TIKOL-950995 format. One record per residue (C-alpha): residue number from 1; residue in three letters; z, y, x. Coordinates in nm, 4 decimals. Each point is the difference from the previous one (the first is absolute). Example, Ala and Ser with C-alpha at 12.3 -4.5 7.8 and 13.67 -1.06 7.14 Angstrom:
2
site nr = 1	rest = ALA	w = 0.7800	v = -0.4500	u = 1.2300
site nr = 2	rest = SER	w = -0.0660	v = 0.3440	u = 0.1370
//
This chain:
302
site nr = 1	rest = MET	w = 0.0252	v = -0.0336	u = -0.0312
site nr = 2	rest = SER	w = -0.0990	v = 0.3961	u = 0.2115
site nr = 3	rest = LEU	w = 0.2293	v = 0.2418	u = 0.0239
site nr = 4	rest = VAL	w = -0.1246	v = 0.2184	u = -0.2678
site nr = 5	rest = GLU	w = 0.0005	v = -0.2773	u = -0.2460
site nr = 6	rest = ASN	w = 0.3510	v = -0.0663	u = 0.0732
site nr = 7	rest = LEU	w = 0.1497	v = 0.2997	u = -0.2382
site nr = 8	rest = SER	w = 0.3476	v = -0.0889	u = 0.1048
site nr = 9	rest = LEU	w = -0.0159	v = 0.0592	u = 0.3277
site nr = 10	rest = GLU	w = 0.3247	v = 0.0667	u = 0.1886
site nr = 11	rest = PRO	w = 0.0538	v = 0.1116	u = 0.3375
site nr = 12	rest = GLN	w = 0.1128	v = -0.3248	u = 0.2387
site nr = 13	rest = PRO	w = 0.1612	v = -0.0434	u = 0.3243
site nr = 14	rest = LYS	w = -0.3166	v = -0.0532	u = 0.2422
site nr = 15	rest = ARG	w = 0.0898	v = -0.1874	u = 0.3685
site nr = 16	rest = ARG	w = -0.1780	v = 0.2954	u = 0.1648
site nr = 17	rest = LYS	w = 0.0594	v = 0.3673	u = -0.1714
site nr = 18	rest = ILE	w = -0.2601	v = 0.1167	u = -0.2659
site nr = 19	rest = ASP	w = 0.1955	v = 0.2560	u = -0.1164
site nr = 20	rest = PRO	w = -0.1080	v = 0.1517	u = -0.3559
site nr = 21	rest = GLU	w = 0.3203	v = 0.2646	u = 0.0109
site nr = 22	rest = VAL	w = 0.1130	v = -0.1735	u = -0.3512
site nr = 23	rest = LYS	w = 0.3242	v = -0.0256	u = -0.0185
site nr = 24	rest = GLU	w = 0.0851	v = -0.2113	u = -0.2965
site nr = 25	rest = SER	w = -0.1918	v = -0.1789	u = -0.2520
site nr = 26	rest = PRO	w = -0.2005	v = 0.1909	u = -0.2548
site nr = 27	rest = SER	w = 0.1353	v = -0.2657	u = -0.2737
site nr = 28	rest = ARG	w = 0.3837	v = 0.1816	u = -0.0058
site nr = 29	rest = ASN	w = 0.0000	v = 0.3090	u = -0.1595
site nr = 30	rest = CYS	w = -0.3861	v = -0.0615	u = -0.0665
site nr = 31	rest = SER	w = -0.1905	v = 0.2496	u = 0.1357
site nr = 32	rest = HIS	w = -0.3400	v = -0.2269	u = -0.1456
site nr = 33	rest = TRP	w = -0.1539	v = -0.0163	u = 0.3224
site nr = 34	rest = PHE	w = -0.2746	v = -0.1952	u = -0.1397
site nr = 35	rest = VAL	w = -0.1444	v = 0.0128	u = -0.4034
site nr = 36	rest = ARG	w = -0.2065	v = -0.1763	u = -0.1622
site nr = 37	rest = ASN	w = -0.1982	v = 0.1420	u = -0.2969
site nr = 38	rest = LYS	w = 0.3041	v = 0.1783	u = -0.0446
site nr = 39	rest = VAL	w = 0.2261	v = -0.2284	u = 0.0277
site nr = 40	rest = CYS	w = 0.3105	v = -0.0123	u = 0.3070
site nr = 41	rest = ALA	w = -0.0617	v = -0.3740	u = 0.1929
site nr = 42	rest = SER	w = 0.3678	v = 0.0596	u = 0.1306
site nr = 43	rest = CYS	w = 0.1789	v = 0.0921	u = -0.3274
site nr = 44	rest = ASN	w = -0.2893	v = -0.0913	u = -0.2677
site nr = 45	rest = THR	w = 0.0767	v = 0.3291	u = -0.1832
site nr = 46	rest = ILE	w = -0.3195	v = 0.1989	u = -0.1345
site nr = 47	rest = VAL	w = -0.0344	v = 0.3113	u = 0.1987
site nr = 48	rest = ASP	w = -0.1689	v = 0.2966	u = -0.1455
site nr = 49	rest = ASN	w = -0.1477	v = 0.2849	u = 0.1922
site nr = 50	rest = TYR	w = 0.0296	v = -0.1614	u = 0.3616
site nr = 51	rest = GLN	w = -0.0578	v = 0.2399	u = 0.2863
site nr = 52	rest = GLY	w = -0.1680	v = -0.2795	u = 0.2365
site nr = 53	rest = ARG	w = -0.3372	v = -0.0840	u = 0.1575
site nr = 54	rest = SER	w = -0.1738	v = -0.2653	u = -0.1896
site nr = 55	rest = PHE	w = -0.2479	v = -0.2542	u = 0.1723
site nr = 56	rest = ASP	w = -0.1690	v = -0.0883	u = -0.2957
site nr = 57	rest = TYR	w = -0.2638	v = -0.0904	u = 0.2600
site nr = 58	rest = LEU	w = 0.1873	v = -0.3106	u = 0.1811
site nr = 59	rest = TYR	w = 0.2013	v = -0.1331	u = -0.2910
site nr = 60	rest = THR	w = -0.0407	v = 0.0769	u = -0.3470
site nr = 61	rest = GLY	w = 0.2539	v = 0.2442	u = -0.1718
site nr = 62	rest = ILE	w = 0.2229	v = -0.0160	u = 0.3107
site nr = 63	rest = GLN	w = 0.1463	v = 0.3734	u = 0.0785
site nr = 64	rest = MET	w = 0.2805	v = 0.0760	u = 0.3304
site nr = 65	rest = SER	w = 0.2671	v = 0.2753	u = 0.1492
site nr = 66	rest = ASN	w = -0.0451	v = 0.1865	u = 0.2702
site nr = 67	rest = GLU	w = 0.2963	v = -0.2628	u = 0.0916
site nr = 68	rest = ALA	w = -0.2002	v = -0.2730	u = -0.0992
site nr = 69	rest = LEU	w = -0.3097	v = 0.1284	u = 0.1745
site nr = 70	rest = GLY	w = 0.1571	v = 0.0952	u = 0.2881
site nr = 71	rest = PHE	w = 0.1357	v = -0.3451	u = 0.0709
site nr = 72	rest = THR	w = -0.2881	v = -0.2025	u = -0.1489
site nr = 73	rest = LYS	w = -0.2107	v = 0.2064	u = 0.2594
site nr = 74	rest = ARG	w = 0.2463	v = -0.0726	u = 0.2925
site nr = 75	rest = LEU	w = -0.0009	v = -0.3134	u = -0.0527
site nr = 76	rest = ILE	w = -0.3328	v = -0.1325	u = -0.0524
site nr = 77	rest = SER	w = -0.1030	v = 0.2051	u = 0.3059
site nr = 78	rest = GLN	w = 0.2250	v = -0.1473	u = 0.2444
site nr = 79	rest = THR	w = -0.0233	v = -0.3571	u = -0.1435
site nr = 80	rest = SER	w = -0.3689	v = 0.0108	u = 0.0420
site nr = 81	rest = TRP	w = 0.1209	v = 0.1253	u = 0.3752
site nr = 82	rest = LEU	w = 0.2045	v = -0.2615	u = 0.0600
site nr = 83	rest = GLU	w = -0.1495	v = -0.2969	u = -0.1272
site nr = 84	rest = ASP	w = -0.3432	v = 0.0542	u = -0.0373
site nr = 85	rest = LYS	w = -0.0595	v = 0.2151	u = 0.2580
site nr = 86	rest = LYS	w = -0.2500	v = 0.2720	u = -0.2085
site nr = 87	rest = LEU	w = -0.0335	v = 0.3758	u = -0.0410
site nr = 88	rest = HIS	w = -0.0848	v = 0.1337	u = -0.3753
site nr = 89	rest = LEU	w = -0.3826	v = 0.1256	u = -0.0113
site nr = 90	rest = VAL	w = -0.0996	v = 0.2080	u = -0.2540
site nr = 91	rest = LEU	w = -0.4033	v = 0.0435	u = -0.0435
site nr = 92	rest = ASP	w = -0.2033	v = 0.3009	u = -0.2071
site nr = 93	rest = LEU	w = -0.3271	v = -0.1696	u = -0.1313
site nr = 94	rest = ASP	w = -0.2564	v = 0.2455	u = -0.0316
site nr = 95	rest = HIS	w = -0.1647	v = 0.1421	u = 0.2942
site nr = 96	rest = THR	w = 0.2728	v = -0.2500	u = 0.1713
site nr = 97	rest = LEU	w = -0.0921	v = -0.3501	u = -0.0515
site nr = 98	rest = VAL	w = -0.2830	v = 0.0714	u = -0.2370
site nr = 99	rest = HIS	w = -0.2924	v = 0.2838	u = -0.1175
site nr = 100	rest = THR	w = -0.0724	v = 0.0150	u = -0.4275
site nr = 101	rest = ILE	w = -0.2672	v = 0.2465	u = -0.1027
site nr = 102	rest = LYS	w = -0.1140	v = 0.0401	u = -0.3569
site nr = 103	rest = VAL	w = -0.4053	v = -0.1347	u = -0.0122
site nr = 104	rest = SER	w = -0.0950	v = 0.2868	u = -0.1294
site nr = 105	rest = GLN	w = 0.1138	v = 0.2302	u = 0.3137
site nr = 106	rest = LEU	w = -0.2019	v = -0.2626	u = 0.2636
site nr = 107	rest = SER	w = -0.3132	v = 0.1682	u = 0.1828
site nr = 108	rest = GLU	w = -0.3605	v = -0.0732	u = -0.1307
site nr = 109	rest = SER	w = -0.0161	v = -0.1949	u = 0.4113
site nr = 110	rest = GLU	w = 0.3213	v = -0.2214	u = -0.1289
site nr = 111	rest = LYS	w = -0.0409	v = -0.1417	u = -0.3308
site nr = 112	rest = TYR	w = -0.1673	v = -0.2808	u = 0.1779
site nr = 113	rest = ILE	w = 0.3950	v = -0.1589	u = 0.0560
site nr = 114	rest = THR	w = 0.0208	v = -0.0097	u = -0.3798
site nr = 115	rest = GLU	w = -0.2170	v = -0.3270	u = -0.0036
site nr = 116	rest = GLU	w = 0.1639	v = -0.1115	u = 0.2787
site nr = 117	rest = VAL	w = 0.3497	v = -0.0645	u = -0.1424
site nr = 118	rest = GLU	w = -0.0854	v = -0.3528	u = -0.0722
site nr = 119	rest = SER	w = -0.0572	v = -0.0949	u = 0.3353
site nr = 120	rest = ARG	w = 0.2541	v = 0.2068	u = 0.2114
site nr = 121	rest = LYS	w = 0.3916	v = -0.1344	u = -0.0546
site nr = 122	rest = ASP	w = 0.0964	v = 0.3852	u = 0.1607
site nr = 123	rest = LEU	w = -0.1323	v = 0.1158	u = -0.3050
site nr = 124	rest = ARG	w = 0.0807	v = -0.0112	u = -0.3993
site nr = 125	rest = ARG	w = -0.1126	v = 0.2332	u = -0.3031
site nr = 126	rest = PHE	w = 0.1576	v = 0.0109	u = -0.3291
site nr = 127	rest = ASN	w = 0.0187	v = 0.2609	u = -0.2841
site nr = 128	rest = THR	w = 0.2156	v = -0.1995	u = -0.2246
site nr = 129	rest = GLY	w = 0.2734	v = 0.1642	u = -0.1682
site nr = 130	rest = PHE	w = -0.1306	v = 0.3332	u = 0.2360
site nr = 131	rest = PRO	w = -0.1471	v = 0.3304	u = -0.0788
site nr = 132	rest = GLU	w = -0.2646	v = -0.0428	u = 0.2160
site nr = 133	rest = GLU	w = -0.2114	v = -0.2999	u = 0.1934
site nr = 134	rest = SER	w = 0.1353	v = -0.0140	u = 0.3495
site nr = 135	rest = LEU	w = -0.0025	v = -0.1974	u = 0.3537
site nr = 136	rest = ILE	w = 0.2240	v = -0.0987	u = 0.2569
site nr = 137	rest = LYS	w = -0.0389	v = -0.0820	u = 0.3084
site nr = 138	rest = LEU	w = 0.2604	v = -0.1524	u = 0.2229
site nr = 139	rest = ARG	w = 0.0401	v = 0.1489	u = 0.3590
site nr = 140	rest = SER	w = -0.1057	v = -0.2003	u = 0.2738
site nr = 141	rest = PHE	w = 0.2506	v = -0.1975	u = 0.2008
site nr = 142	rest = VAL	w = 0.2713	v = -0.0181	u = -0.3427
site nr = 143	rest = HIS	w = 0.0291	v = -0.3748	u = 0.0072
site nr = 144	rest = GLN	w = 0.1249	v = -0.0553	u = 0.3355
site nr = 145	rest = PHE	w = 0.1719	v = 0.3056	u = -0.0076
site nr = 146	rest = LEU	w = 0.1928	v = -0.0630	u = -0.3233
site nr = 147	rest = LYS	w = 0.0905	v = -0.3887	u = 0.1651
site nr = 148	rest = GLU	w = 0.1242	v = 0.1131	u = 0.3349
site nr = 149	rest = CYS	w = 0.2165	v = 0.2867	u = -0.1826
site nr = 150	rest = ASN	w = 0.0974	v = -0.2891	u = -0.2448
site nr = 151	rest = GLU	w = 0.2185	v = -0.1298	u = 0.3394
site nr = 152	rest = MET	w = 0.1653	v = 0.3245	u = 0.1073
site nr = 153	rest = PHE	w = 0.0557	v = 0.1820	u = -0.3236
site nr = 154	rest = SER	w = 0.0484	v = -0.1034	u = -0.3869
site nr = 155	rest = LEU	w = -0.2671	v = 0.2073	u = -0.1632
site nr = 156	rest = TYR	w = 0.0265	v = 0.2684	u = -0.2941
site nr = 157	rest = VAL	w = -0.3085	v = 0.1206	u = -0.1350
site nr = 158	rest = TYR	w = 0.0557	v = 0.4191	u = -0.1036
site nr = 159	rest = THR	w = -0.3112	v = 0.1659	u = -0.1650
site nr = 160	rest = LYS	w = -0.0455	v = 0.3402	u = -0.2322
site nr = 161	rest = GLY	w = -0.2421	v = -0.2378	u = -0.2034
site nr = 162	rest = GLY	w = 0.0607	v = -0.1816	u = -0.2968
site nr = 163	rest = TYR	w = 0.1567	v = -0.3206	u = -0.0484
site nr = 164	rest = ASP	w = -0.3051	v = -0.1907	u = -0.1816
site nr = 165	rest = TYR	w = -0.2253	v = 0.1446	u = 0.3323
site nr = 166	rest = ALA	w = 0.2706	v = -0.1138	u = 0.2794
site nr = 167	rest = GLN	w = 0.0128	v = -0.3473	u = -0.2140
site nr = 168	rest = LEU	w = -0.3688	v = 0.0164	u = 0.0885
site nr = 169	rest = VAL	w = -0.0008	v = 0.0739	u = 0.3630
site nr = 170	rest = LEU	w = 0.2685	v = -0.2776	u = 0.0509
site nr = 171	rest = GLU	w = -0.2618	v = -0.2623	u = -0.1617
site nr = 172	rest = MET	w = -0.2001	v = 0.0880	u = 0.2832
site nr = 173	rest = ILE	w = 0.2653	v = 0.0060	u = 0.3233
site nr = 174	rest = ASP	w = 0.2754	v = -0.2071	u = -0.1333
site nr = 175	rest = PRO	w = -0.1092	v = -0.2091	u = -0.3003
site nr = 176	rest = ASP	w = 0.2625	v = -0.2676	u = 0.0098
site nr = 177	rest = LYS	w = 0.3065	v = 0.2789	u = 0.0960
site nr = 178	rest = ILE	w = 0.0848	v = -0.1549	u = 0.3465
site nr = 179	rest = TYR	w = 0.0229	v = 0.3759	u = 0.1361
site nr = 180	rest = PHE	w = 0.1663	v = 0.2377	u = -0.2529
site nr = 181	rest = GLY	w = 0.1524	v = -0.2169	u = -0.3361
site nr = 182	rest = ASN	w = 0.0400	v = 0.1886	u = -0.2434
site nr = 183	rest = ARG	w = 0.0793	v = 0.3365	u = 0.2545
site nr = 184	rest = VAL	w = -0.2087	v = 0.2332	u = -0.1443
site nr = 185	rest = ILE	w = 0.0403	v = 0.3245	u = -0.0327
site nr = 186	rest = THR	w = -0.3051	v = 0.2133	u = -0.1924
site nr = 187	rest = ARG	w = 0.0224	v = 0.3511	u = -0.2431
site nr = 188	rest = ARG	w = 0.1870	v = -0.1486	u = -0.2368
site nr = 189	rest = GLU	w = 0.3169	v = -0.0239	u = 0.1694
site nr = 190	rest = SER	w = -0.0771	v = 0.3006	u = 0.2457
site nr = 191	rest = PRO	w = -0.1328	v = 0.2843	u = -0.1787
site nr = 192	rest = GLY	w = 0.0215	v = 0.2409	u = 0.2454
site nr = 193	rest = PHE	w = 0.0569	v = -0.0239	u = 0.3703
site nr = 194	rest = LYS	w = 0.0865	v = -0.3389	u = 0.1591
site nr = 195	rest = THR	w = 0.3495	v = -0.0869	u = 0.1169
site nr = 196	rest = LEU	w = 0.1381	v = -0.2632	u = 0.1822
site nr = 197	rest = ASP	w = 0.2859	v = -0.0206	u = -0.2508
site nr = 198	rest = LEU	w = -0.2571	v = -0.1802	u = -0.1780
site nr = 199	rest = VAL	w = 0.0568	v = -0.3104	u = 0.2055
site nr = 200	rest = LEU	w = 0.2019	v = -0.2182	u = 0.0443
site nr = 201	rest = ALA	w = 0.1233	v = 0.0073	u = 0.3910
site nr = 202	rest = ASP	w = 0.2074	v = 0.1955	u = 0.2395
site nr = 203	rest = GLU	w = -0.2303	v = 0.3574	u = 0.0612
site nr = 204	rest = ARG	w = 0.1188	v = -0.0857	u = 0.4124
site nr = 205	rest = GLY	w = -0.2399	v = -0.3266	u = -0.0095
site nr = 206	rest = ILE	w = -0.3088	v = 0.1020	u = -0.1556
site nr = 207	rest = VAL	w = -0.3448	v = 0.1345	u = 0.0883
site nr = 208	rest = VAL	w = -0.2135	v = 0.1043	u = -0.2208
site nr = 209	rest = VAL	w = -0.3849	v = 0.0408	u = 0.0552
site nr = 210	rest = ASP	w = -0.2131	v = 0.2600	u = -0.1802
site nr = 211	rest = ASP	w = -0.2751	v = 0.2188	u = 0.0372
site nr = 212	rest = LYS	w = 0.1804	v = 0.3078	u = -0.1463
site nr = 213	rest = SER	w = 0.3108	v = 0.1445	u = 0.1559
site nr = 214	rest = SER	w = 0.0168	v = 0.2773	u = -0.3177
site nr = 215	rest = VAL	w = 0.1294	v = -0.3014	u = -0.2381
site nr = 216	rest = TRP	w = 0.2789	v = -0.1562	u = 0.1889
site nr = 217	rest = PRO	w = 0.1832	v = 0.4054	u = 0.0149
site nr = 218	rest = HIS	w = 0.3382	v = -0.1192	u = 0.0426
site nr = 219	rest = ASP	w = -0.1284	v = -0.3501	u = 0.2321
site nr = 220	rest = LYS	w = -0.1873	v = 0.1272	u = 0.2699
site nr = 221	rest = LYS	w = 0.1900	v = -0.1122	u = 0.2828
site nr = 222	rest = ASN	w = -0.0697	v = -0.3801	u = -0.1214
site nr = 223	rest = LEU	w = -0.3397	v = 0.0438	u = -0.0602
site nr = 224	rest = LEU	w = -0.2709	v = -0.1182	u = 0.2475
site nr = 225	rest = GLN	w = -0.3220	v = 0.1950	u = -0.1220
site nr = 226	rest = ILE	w = -0.3814	v = -0.1829	u = 0.0264
site nr = 227	rest = ALA	w = -0.3293	v = 0.1357	u = 0.0231
site nr = 228	rest = ARG	w = -0.1200	v = 0.0523	u = -0.3611
site nr = 229	rest = TYR	w = -0.2922	v = -0.2672	u = -0.1276
site nr = 230	rest = LYS	w = -0.2899	v = 0.1523	u = -0.1003
site nr = 231	rest = TYR	w = -0.2703	v = -0.2563	u = -0.0741
site nr = 232	rest = PHE	w = -0.2310	v = 0.1382	u = -0.2719
site nr = 233	rest = GLY	w = -0.1158	v = 0.2989	u = -0.0147
site nr = 234	rest = ASP	w = -0.0939	v = 0.2321	u = -0.2584
site nr = 235	rest = GLN	w = -0.2273	v = 0.2431	u = -0.1835
site nr = 236	rest = SER	w = 0.0381	v = 0.3033	u = 0.1939
site nr = 237	rest = CYS	w = -0.0127	v = -0.2433	u = 0.3926
site nr = 238	rest = LEU	w = -0.3124	v = 0.0036	u = 0.2053
site nr = 239	rest = LEU	w = -0.2674	v = -0.2472	u = -0.0603
site nr = 240	rest = SER	w = 0.0393	v = -0.0966	u = 0.3993
site nr = 241	rest = GLU	w = 0.3634	v = -0.0572	u = -0.0271
site nr = 242	rest = CYS	w = -0.0070	v = -0.2022	u = -0.3085
site nr = 243	rest = LYS	w = -0.2870	v = -0.2612	u = 0.1328
site nr = 244	rest = LYS	w = 0.2464	v = -0.0634	u = 0.3238
site nr = 245	rest = LYS	w = 0.1864	v = -0.1947	u = -0.2465
site nr = 246	rest = ILE	w = 0.2049	v = -0.1270	u = 0.3534
site nr = 247	rest = ASP	w = 0.3146	v = -0.1653	u = -0.1083
site nr = 248	rest = GLU	w = 0.3320	v = 0.0506	u = 0.1978
site nr = 249	rest = SER	w = 0.0445	v = -0.2649	u = 0.3025
site nr = 250	rest = ASP	w = 0.2117	v = -0.2786	u = -0.0195
site nr = 251	rest = GLU	w = 0.1090	v = -0.0141	u = 0.3859
site nr = 252	rest = LYS	w = 0.0099	v = 0.4348	u = 0.0618
site nr = 253	rest = GLY	w = 0.0784	v = 0.0920	u = -0.3770
site nr = 254	rest = PRO	w = 0.2971	v = 0.2120	u = -0.1117
site nr = 255	rest = LEU	w = 0.1416	v = -0.3404	u = -0.1790
site nr = 256	rest = ASN	w = -0.0388	v = -0.1516	u = 0.3161
site nr = 257	rest = THR	w = 0.2109	v = 0.3025	u = 0.1564
site nr = 258	rest = ALA	w = 0.2383	v = 0.0020	u = -0.2100
site nr = 259	rest = LEU	w = 0.1002	v = -0.3590	u = 0.0065
site nr = 260	rest = ARG	w = 0.0463	v = 0.0253	u = 0.3471
site nr = 261	rest = PHE	w = 0.2129	v = 0.3026	u = -0.0246
site nr = 262	rest = LEU	w = 0.1953	v = -0.1993	u = -0.2953
site nr = 263	rest = MET	w = 0.0212	v = -0.2869	u = 0.2746
site nr = 264	rest = ASP	w = 0.1441	v = 0.2324	u = 0.2511
site nr = 265	rest = VAL	w = 0.3106	v = 0.1421	u = -0.2346
site nr = 266	rest = HIS	w = 0.0865	v = -0.3850	u = -0.1246
site nr = 267	rest = GLU	w = 0.0246	v = -0.1227	u = 0.3909
site nr = 268	rest = GLU	w = 0.1753	v = 0.3195	u = 0.0831
site nr = 269	rest = PHE	w = 0.2265	v = 0.0023	u = -0.3216
site nr = 270	rest = PHE	w = 0.1254	v = -0.3397	u = 0.0689
site nr = 271	rest = CYS	w = -0.0078	v = 0.0022	u = 0.4112
site nr = 272	rest = ASP	w = 0.3442	v = -0.1098	u = 0.1037
site nr = 273	rest = TRP	w = 0.0911	v = -0.0371	u = -0.3428
site nr = 274	rest = SER	w = 0.3244	v = -0.1532	u = 0.0344
site nr = 275	rest = ARG	w = 0.1320	v = 0.2757	u = 0.1746
site nr = 276	rest = LYS	w = -0.0462	v = 0.2432	u = -0.2586
site nr = 277	rest = ASP	w = 0.2283	v = 0.1111	u = -0.2931
site nr = 278	rest = LEU	w = -0.1205	v = -0.0303	u = -0.3397
site nr = 279	rest = ASP	w = 0.1765	v = 0.3913	u = -0.0581
site nr = 280	rest = SER	w = -0.2502	v = 0.1426	u = 0.2476
site nr = 281	rest = VAL	w = -0.3463	v = -0.1544	u = 0.0052
site nr = 282	rest = ASP	w = -0.2647	v = 0.2645	u = -0.1552
site nr = 283	rest = VAL	w = -0.3340	v = -0.0621	u = -0.0340
site nr = 284	rest = ARG	w = -0.0774	v = 0.3523	u = 0.0189
site nr = 285	rest = PRO	w = 0.0470	v = 0.1037	u = 0.3092
site nr = 286	rest = LEU	w = -0.2022	v = -0.2552	u = 0.1737
site nr = 287	rest = LEU	w = -0.2400	v = 0.1060	u = -0.2416
site nr = 288	rest = LYS	w = -0.0312	v = 0.3396	u = 0.1927
site nr = 289	rest = GLU	w = 0.0744	v = -0.1819	u = 0.3487
site nr = 290	rest = ILE	w = -0.3487	v = -0.2063	u = -0.0513
site nr = 291	rest = SER	w = -0.2488	v = 0.2504	u = -0.1181
site nr = 292	rest = LEU	w = 0.0728	v = 0.2125	u = 0.2606
site nr = 293	rest = ARG	w = -0.0131	v = -0.2927	u = 0.2793
site nr = 294	rest = TRP	w = -0.3447	v = -0.0748	u = -0.1757
site nr = 295	rest = LYS	w = -0.0776	v = 0.3859	u = -0.0179
site nr = 296	rest = ARG	w = 0.0643	v = 0.0592	u = 0.3775
site nr = 297	rest = LYS	w = -0.2080	v = -0.3025	u = 0.0813
site nr = 298	rest = ALA	w = -0.2812	v = 0.1092	u = -0.2577
site nr = 299	rest = ASP	w = -0.0356	v = 0.3069	u = 0.2388
site nr = 300	rest = GLY	w = 0.0574	v = -0.2100	u = 0.3374
site nr = 301	rest = VAL	w = 0.3602	v = 0.1414	u = 0.0446
site nr = 302	rest = VAL	w = 0.1771	v = -0.2337	u = 0.1958
//
């Protein structure tokens, strides 16, 4: 049973220090840590006007108080660090893993692509339930990227697209829910800015990969910004540009570069792990340090 499903979860002593900063069980003088469908999981009373945050995308009807959320985030991350040697990775969809365009916006020189959909695994054409017919193009190297990241991270999707659209993309990149499970946050759960408050993990162990930094106003220290993926042109592009239609390289493209960066992050986070204090580890300064190191290397500075 997952930690989210175990709604009566209380802090327990561990051999190694996992301190969620909670001093007593929520069932004493019940503070309604976990509420499902307006019923407290600890005292079984109906709770109206509950102020907790909803995690309905993970488990239908569940809400958590701030205290429960802080405890659960720490426990999930620290258990993941100790038992699986995994961090958490949050991935954007549009212009990060895929490029989607309305068919009506394709340039004349690109409309032939709509006839290639049936013969290509990296393309999908869809219109059912959507205002306009559109095309989804998977980014080069995306399947290998997800496979290797899954060995080092617990993966989330976080998109400003709608739920139905996200499911279409996931049918292409994770049809068996091997990578993401139900860890998919969409516009339905997050209509405003993106926030790590909705990710059920400690911010000290989360890395975000997104092509936009502006959508993460409060979590930029967790962000690895990736080059924007744009496969299709549009009606405004030059004919010569549209005719090129050269995709990114598997070996040297942005996803491959991001993967190698994430490998460095994972390796250094868990380096000499037995000597580290769980309360002091934090991936955010490590992201900054590795970014500066990579920049110096690219600039030819030793």
